[in-house]
C-alpha positions as CSV (number, residue, x, y, z in Angstrom):
1,M,0.0,0.0,0.0
2,N,1.5,3.3,-1.1
3,A,1.6,6.5,1.1
4,K,-1.3,8.1,-0.7
5,K,-3.7,5.2,0.0
6,S,-2.4,4.9,3.6
7,D,-3.1,8.5,4.1
8,K,-6.7,8.2,2.8
9,L,-7.3,5.1,4.9
10,A,-6.1,6.8,8.1
11,T,-8.1,9.9,7.3
12,G,-11.2,7.9,6.7
13,M,-10.7,6.0,10.0
14,I,-10.3,9.2,11.9
15,Y,-13.5,10.7,10.3
16,G,-15.3,7.5,11.1
17,L,-14.3,7.5,14.7
18,V,-15.3,11.2,15.1
19,G,-18.6,10.4,13.4
20,I,-19.2,7.5,15.9
21,V,-18.5,9.8,18.9
22,V,-20.7,12.6,17.5
23,S,-23.5,10.1,16.8
24,I,-23.4,8.7,20.3
25,L,-23.5,12.3,21.7
26,V,-26.4,13.3,19.5
27,A,-28.3,10.1,20.3
28,L,-27.9,10.6,24.1
29,L,-28.9,14.3,23.9
30,G,-31.8,13.5,21.6
31,Y,-33.1,10.7,23.8
32,I,-33.0,12.9,26.9
33,L,-34.6,15.9,25.2
34,Y,-37.2,13.8,23.4
35,N,-38.4,12.3,26.6
36,G,-38.1,15.3,28.9
37,V,-39.0,18.4,26.9
38,P,-42.7,17.6,26.5
39,D,-43.1,17.7,30.4
40,I,-41.3,21.0,30.8
41,N,-43.6,24.0,31.4
42,W,-43.6,27.2,33.3
43,H,-45.3,25.6,36.3
44,F,-42.6,22.9,36.4
45,L,-39.8,25.5,36.4
46,T,-41.4,27.8,39.0
47,S,-42.9,25.5,41.6
48,E,-41.5,23.5,44.5
49,A,-40.8,19.9,44.4
50,Q,-43.4,17.6,46.0
51,S,-42.5,14.6,48.2
52,F,-45.7,12.6,47.7
53,S,-48.2,14.3,45.4
54,A,-47.9,14.8,41.6
55,G,-47.2,18.1,39.9
56,G,-44.0,19.1,41.6
57,G,-41.4,21.3,40.0
58,V,-37.6,22.0,40.2
59,R,-37.6,25.8,41.1
60,D,-35.4,25.4,44.2
61,Q,-33.2,22.7,42.8
62,L,-32.5,24.7,39.6
63,F,-31.6,27.8,41.6
64,N,-29.4,25.8,44.0
65,S,-27.4,24.4,41.1
66,L,-26.8,27.9,39.7
67,Y,-26.0,29.4,43.1
68,L,-23.6,26.6,43.9
69,L,-21.9,27.0,40.5
70,V,-21.3,30.7,41.2
71,L,-19.9,30.0,44.7
72,A,-17.6,27.2,43.5
73,L,-16.2,29.3,40.7
74,I,-15.7,32.3,43.0
75,I,-13.6,30.0,45.3
76,S,-11.8,27.9,42.8
77,F,-11.0,30.3,39.9
78,P,-8.7,32.8,41.7
79,I,-6.8,29.9,43.3
80,A,-6.5,28.1,40.0
81,L,-5.5,31.3,38.1
82,G,-2.7,32.1,40.6
83,A,-1.5,28.5,40.6
84,G,-1.6,28.4,36.8
85,I,0.4,31.6,36.4
86,Y,3.0,30.5,38.9
87,L,3.5,27.1,37.2
88,S,3.6,28.6,33.7
89,E,5.6,31.8,34.3
90,Y,7.5,31.6,37.5
91,A,8.1,28.0,38.6
92,K,11.5,26.5,37.8
93,D,11.9,22.9,36.5
94,N,12.9,21.1,39.6
95,W,11.7,18.4,42.0
96,V,9.4,20.8,43.9
97,T,7.6,21.7,40.7
98,D,7.4,18.0,39.8
99,I,5.8,17.2,43.1
100,I,3.3,20.0,42.6
101,R,2.3,18.8,39.2
102,T,2.1,15.2,40.4
103,S,-0.1,16.2,43.3
104,I,-2.4,18.0,40.9
105,E,-2.7,14.9,38.7
106,V,-3.4,12.7,41.7
107,L,-6.0,15.1,43.0
108,S,-7.7,15.2,39.6
109,S,-8.0,11.4,39.6
110,L,-9.9,11.1,42.9
111,P,-13.4,9.7,42.6
112,S,-16.1,12.3,43.5
113,V,-17.5,9.9,46.2
114,V,-14.1,10.1,48.0
115,V,-14.1,13.9,47.8
116,G,-17.7,13.9,49.1
117,L,-16.8,11.7,52.1
118,F,-13.8,13.8,52.8
119,G,-15.9,17.0,52.6
120,Y,-18.5,15.3,54.9
121,L,-15.9,14.4,57.6
122,L,-14.0,17.7,57.4
123,L,-16.6,20.4,56.5
124,V,-19.9,19.0,57.7
125,I,-18.7,17.3,60.9
126,Q,-15.3,18.7,62.0
127,L,-15.9,22.3,61.0
128,N,-19.6,22.2,62.0
129,M,-20.7,23.7,58.7
130,G,-23.5,21.1,58.4
131,F,-25.1,20.3,55.1
132,S,-24.8,23.5,53.2
133,I,-24.2,25.2,49.8
134,L,-20.9,26.5,51.1
135,A,-19.7,23.0,52.1
136,G,-20.7,21.7,48.7
137,A,-18.9,24.5,46.9
138,I,-15.7,23.9,48.9
139,A,-15.9,20.1,48.2
140,L,-16.4,20.8,44.5
141,T,-13.3,23.1,44.6
142,F,-11.1,20.1,45.6
143,F,-11.6,18.3,42.3
144,N,-12.2,21.3,40.1
145,L,-8.9,22.9,41.0
146,P,-6.7,20.4,39.3
147,L,-8.6,20.5,36.0
148,L,-8.8,24.3,36.0
149,T,-5.2,24.8,37.1
150,R,-3.8,22.4,34.5
151,N,-6.0,24.1,31.8
152,I,-4.8,27.6,32.7
153,E,-1.2,26.5,32.8
154,E,-1.4,24.9,29.4
155,S,-3.3,27.9,28.0
156,L,-0.6,30.3,29.2
157,R,2.2,28.0,27.9
158,S,0.5,27.9,24.5
159,V,1.1,31.7,24.1
160,P,4.2,32.2,21.9
161,D,7.3,33.4,23.6
162,L,7.3,36.2,21.0
163,Q,4.5,37.9,22.9
164,R,6.6,37.8,26.1
165,E,9.6,39.2,24.3
166,A,7.4,42.0,22.9
167,G,6.3,43.0,26.3
168,T,9.9,43.0,27.6
169,S,11.1,45.1,24.6
170,L,8.4,47.6,25.4
171,G,9.7,48.0,28.9
172,L,6.9,46.2,30.6
173,S,7.4,44.4,33.9
174,G,6.9,40.7,34.1
175,W,3.6,41.1,35.8
176,K,2.4,43.7,33.4
177,T,3.3,41.4,30.5
178,I,1.3,38.6,32.0
179,T,-1.8,40.6,32.8
180,K,-1.9,42.8,29.7
181,I,-0.5,40.5,27.0
182,I,-0.3,36.8,28.1
183,L,-3.7,36.5,29.8
184,P,-5.7,38.1,27.0
185,M,-4.1,35.8,24.5
186,A,-4.8,32.7,26.6
187,L,-8.4,33.7,27.3
188,P,-10.0,31.2,24.9
189,G,-8.2,28.3,26.5
190,I,-9.0,29.5,30.0
191,L,-12.6,29.9,29.0
192,T,-12.7,26.3,27.8
193,G,-11.5,25.2,31.2
194,L,-14.2,27.2,33.0
195,I,-16.9,25.7,30.8
196,L,-15.6,22.1,31.5
197,C,-15.6,22.8,35.2
198,S,-19.0,24.4,35.1
199,G,-20.5,21.4,33.3
200,R,-18.9,19.1,36.0
201,I,-20.4,21.2,38.8
202,F,-23.8,21.1,37.2
203,G,-23.8,17.4,36.7
204,E,-22.1,16.4,40.0
205,A,-24.2,14.5,42.5
206,A,-22.1,12.1,44.6
207,A,-20.0,14.7,46.3
208,L,-23.0,17.0,46.9
209,I,-25.0,14.3,48.6
210,Y,-22.5,14.3,51.5
211,T,-21.9,18.0,51.7
212,A,-24.8,20.1,50.3
213,G,-27.4,17.6,51.4
214,Q,-30.5,16.0,49.9
215,S,-33.1,18.4,51.1
216,A,-34.4,21.7,49.7
217,P,-36.2,23.7,52.5
218,S,-38.5,26.4,51.5
219,V,-36.9,29.8,51.0
220,D,-38.1,33.3,50.5
221,Y,-36.9,34.7,47.2
222,G,-37.8,38.1,48.3
223,N,-35.4,38.0,51.3
224,W,-32.0,39.3,50.2
225,N,-30.4,39.2,53.7
226,L,-28.1,36.2,53.3
227,F,-27.7,36.0,57.1
228,T,-31.3,34.8,57.7
229,E,-32.2,31.2,57.5
230,T,-35.1,31.7,55.0
231,S,-33.0,33.8,52.6
232,F,-32.4,32.2,49.2
233,L,-28.9,33.6,49.3
234,N,-28.0,32.0,52.6
235,P,-24.9,29.9,51.8
236,M,-25.3,27.9,55.1
237,R,-28.6,26.3,54.3
238,P,-28.9,22.7,52.9
239,A,-29.5,22.7,49.2
240,E,-30.5,19.8,46.9
241,T,-29.2,20.5,43.4
242,L,-30.8,19.4,40.2
243,A,-28.4,16.5,39.7
244,V,-29.0,15.2,43.2
245,H,-32.8,15.6,42.7
246,I,-32.7,13.5,39.5
247,W,-30.8,10.8,41.4
248,K,-33.2,11.0,44.4
249,V,-36.3,10.8,42.2
250,N,-35.0,7.8,40.4
251,T,-34.1,5.9,43.5
252,E,-36.4,7.0,46.4
253,S,-39.3,8.9,45.0
254,V,-42.9,7.7,45.6
255,T,-44.7,10.4,43.6
256,P,-47.0,9.1,40.9
257,D,-45.3,11.1,38.2
258,S,-41.7,10.4,39.2
259,S,-40.7,9.1,35.7
260,A,-41.9,12.4,34.1
261,I,-40.2,14.5,36.7
262,S,-36.9,12.6,36.2
263,S,-37.1,13.0,32.4
264,A,-38.0,16.7,32.6
265,S,-35.4,17.4,35.2
266,S,-32.7,15.7,33.1
267,A,-33.8,17.7,30.0
268,V,-33.7,21.0,32.0
269,L,-30.2,20.1,33.2
270,I,-29.0,19.5,29.7
271,I,-30.6,22.7,28.4
272,V,-29.1,24.8,31.1
273,I,-25.6,23.4,30.5
274,L,-26.0,24.0,26.8
275,I,-27.2,27.6,27.3
276,F,-24.4,28.3,29.8
277,N,-21.7,26.9,27.5
278,L,-22.9,28.7,24.4
279,G,-23.4,32.0,26.4
280,A,-20.0,31.7,28.0
281,R,-18.4,31.0,24.7
282,Y,-20.1,34.0,23.1
283,L,-19.2,36.4,25.9
284,G,-15.6,35.0,26.0
285,N,-15.2,35.7,22.3
286,K,-16.5,39.2,22.7
287,L,-14.1,39.8,25.6
288,F,-11.2,38.3,23.7
289,K,-11.8,40.5,20.7
290,K,-12.0,43.6,22.9
291,M,-8.9,42.8,25.0
292,T,-6.8,41.9,22.0
293,A,-8.2,44.4,19.5
294,S,-8.8,41.5,17.0
295,K,-11.7,41.3,14.6
């Protein structure tokens, strides 16, 4: 077989494998949306979940998922950004850096159940935080940090050294070069890491069962005082997320319409993730063009 035929065969195999992966993804999304979208309505999105009667919704679970996502990113992103900048721009290639990178890789391989149990023992019991949104956000930070740190480091490393040399030639300090030149150029890659972490947070259930809890107490969405128990912004209240709700409905629910609730909740979860990903990508591209003056 000559080189031309080998190239065509290899290209065809690659396209075939990509087609298989895309087909599986489309089939999964299509199945979930086909079964769940017909049961989604305004009442379902704006009403409380019911424990025994039919007709419950996912209002509190949906908000809890979004709120936990915001808190988790507020905690994890600054730490990951600082760690990524250090490893990419300042860390020397020695055994200390090797230990740090190995630790990051080990931490990223931990099962979410293990992280959840660790969060339960440390945050819920030892620190007396109880089942709360804050405990869940901190637990999610443990296994989001490695992915986000590694992604930011690789994004910064992918920026050509010519950009760093240009900053130096203009008389900029190292920090100015990083913040004004390197970070804007690495923004698309950093954004990809944020999107991946956000999807992981939205879909996580195991770690949150042991930290954020499985209950969704009634809250007052007109109460903006986060220090009161009934406030929807109180980070110390237990909060069942949408992913945990789906698991709970499928395993423990006794409501007559549990199957419809599960399908609709799964579809809502997928739709929210898609909207968030597309919105973040759009805003990221706008910000990238503005910061780099590119068209």
